[in-house]
C-alpha positions in Angstrom: 28.2 -23.5 15.6 26.0 -20.6 14.7 26.3 -19.3 11.1 24.6 -15.9 11.1 24.9 -15.2 7.4 23.3 -18.6 6.5 20.5 -18.1 9.1 19.7 -14.7 7.6 19.6 -16.1 4.1 17.3 -18.9 5.2 15.1 -16.4 7.1 14.6 -14.5 3.8 13.8 -17.7 1.9 11.3 -18.8 4.6 9.5 -15.5 4.4 9.3 -15.9 0.6 8.0 -19.4 1.0 5.3 -18.3 3.4 4.3 -15.4 1.1 4.1 -17.8 -1.8 6.9 -16.2 -3.9 9.5 -19.0 -3.6 9.4 -22.0 -5.9 10.8 -25.4 -4.8 13.5 -25.4 -7.5 14.9 -22.0 -6.5 14.8 -23.0 -2.8 16.8 -26.1 -3.5 19.3 -24.3 -5.7 19.8 -21.3 -3.3 19.2 -22.7 0.2 22.3 -22.1 2.4 24.6 -25.1 2.9 26.0 -24.7 6.4 27.5 -26.6 9.2 25.0 -24.9 11.5 22.6 -27.6 12.5 19.7 -25.2 12.8 20.1 -24.1 9.2 20.3 -27.7 8.0 17.4 -29.0 10.0 15.0 -26.0 9.4 15.8 -26.1 5.7 15.0 -29.8 5.7 11.6 -29.1 7.3 10.9 -26.2 4.9 11.6 -28.4 1.9 8.8 -30.7 3.1 6.3 -27.9 2.7 6.7 -27.9 -1.1 4.4 -30.1 -3.1 6.0 -33.0 -4.9 4.3 -32.6 -8.2 4.4 -28.8 -8.5 7.4 -26.5 -9.1 5.4 -23.4 -8.8 5.0 -21.2 -5.8 2.6 -21.8 -2.9 -0.1 -19.3 -3.9 -3.9 -19.3 -4.3 -5.4 -22.6 -3.4 -1.9 -24.0 -2.9 -1.1 -21.4 -0.3 0.5 -22.8 2.9 -2.0 -23.6 5.6 -2.3 -21.4 8.6 -0.6 -24.0 10.8 2.3 -24.3 8.4 2.7 -20.5 8.3 2.8 -20.5 12.1 5.5 -23.2 12.0 7.5 -21.1 9.6 7.1 -18.0 11.8 8.5 -20.1 14.8 11.4 -21.3 12.7 12.3 -17.7 11.8 12.1 -16.7 15.4 14.5 -19.5 16.3 16.9 -18.5 13.6 16.8 -14.9 14.7 17.3 -15.9 18.4 20.8 -17.1 17.6 20.3 -20.1 19.9 22.3 -23.2 19.4 20.3 -26.1 17.9 20.0 -28.7 20.6 17.8 -31.4 19.1 19.4 -34.7 18.0 20.3 -34.7 14.3 20.8 -37.7 12.1 24.1 -37.8 10.1 23.7 -37.3 6.4 24.8 -40.9 5.6 22.0 -42.3 7.8 19.4 -40.2 5.9 20.7 -41.4 2.6 20.9 -45.0 3.5 17.4 -44.9 5.0 15.7 -43.2 2.1 14.9 -46.2 -0.1 13.9 -48.5 2.7 11.7 -45.7 4.0 9.9 -45.4 0.7 9.5 -49.2 0.5 8.0 -49.4 4.0 5.8 -46.3 3.5 7.8 -44.5 6.3 7.5 -47.3 8.8 11.2 -47.6 9.0 11.5 -44.2 10.6 8.6 -44.7 13.1 10.8 -45.8 16.1 13.3 -42.9 15.4 10.4 -40.4 15.2 8.9 -41.7 18.4 12.2 -41.3 20.2 13.0 -37.9 18.6 9.7 -36.4 19.6 10.4 -37.2 23.3 13.7 -35.3 23.3 11.9 -32.0 24.0 8.5 -30.3 23.3 8.1 -31.2 19.7 5.2 -28.8 19.3 7.6 -25.9 19.6 10.5 -27.3 17.5 13.2 -26.1 16.9 13.0 -24.7 20.4 13.4 -27.3 23.1 10.5 -26.2 25.3 7.9 -23.4 25.7 10.2 -21.5 28.0 12.8 -21.0 25.3 10.1 -20.0 22.8 8.6 -17.4 25.2 12.1 -16.0 26.0 12.8 -15.6 22.3 9.5 -13.9 21.8 10.2 -11.5 24.7 13.6 -10.6 23.5 12.8 -10.4 19.7 14.2 -7.2 18.3 11.4 -4.8 17.6 13.0 -4.0 14.2 11.6 -7.2 12.7 8.1 -8.6 12.7 7.4 -11.8 10.9 3.7 -12.3 11.3 2.9 -14.6 8.4 -0.8 -15.1 9.0 
């Protein structure tokens, strides 16, 4: 299921995050809640880009690294492409149940899952499944929008 309105809202928030004008608390309060797996999974990855001990925006020396900005740009491209999200997604209950054990094991609990997940497609171009999809999306990107976040 593709939720265009939620994808557009998330695209705007991702652009603000990359520019350094979006704080974690506002992201959490305003991020779209949708049944669209792309929205849920991309928002989850975006949340990881915020620093744990800071509520402020990612500006100055706290600005997102170039690789992180490139990731955000790719996520935006995926959301714009209106493709169905085809990576496996853990149900919410599994994430909740695994949270505390993951902390207690310093993330080792999720290692087998991550190992398996990263072999379901080309993880380097996530949320696209492979480079072909990424190149197709770039080739068909509407010229009305350009999200170069470098």
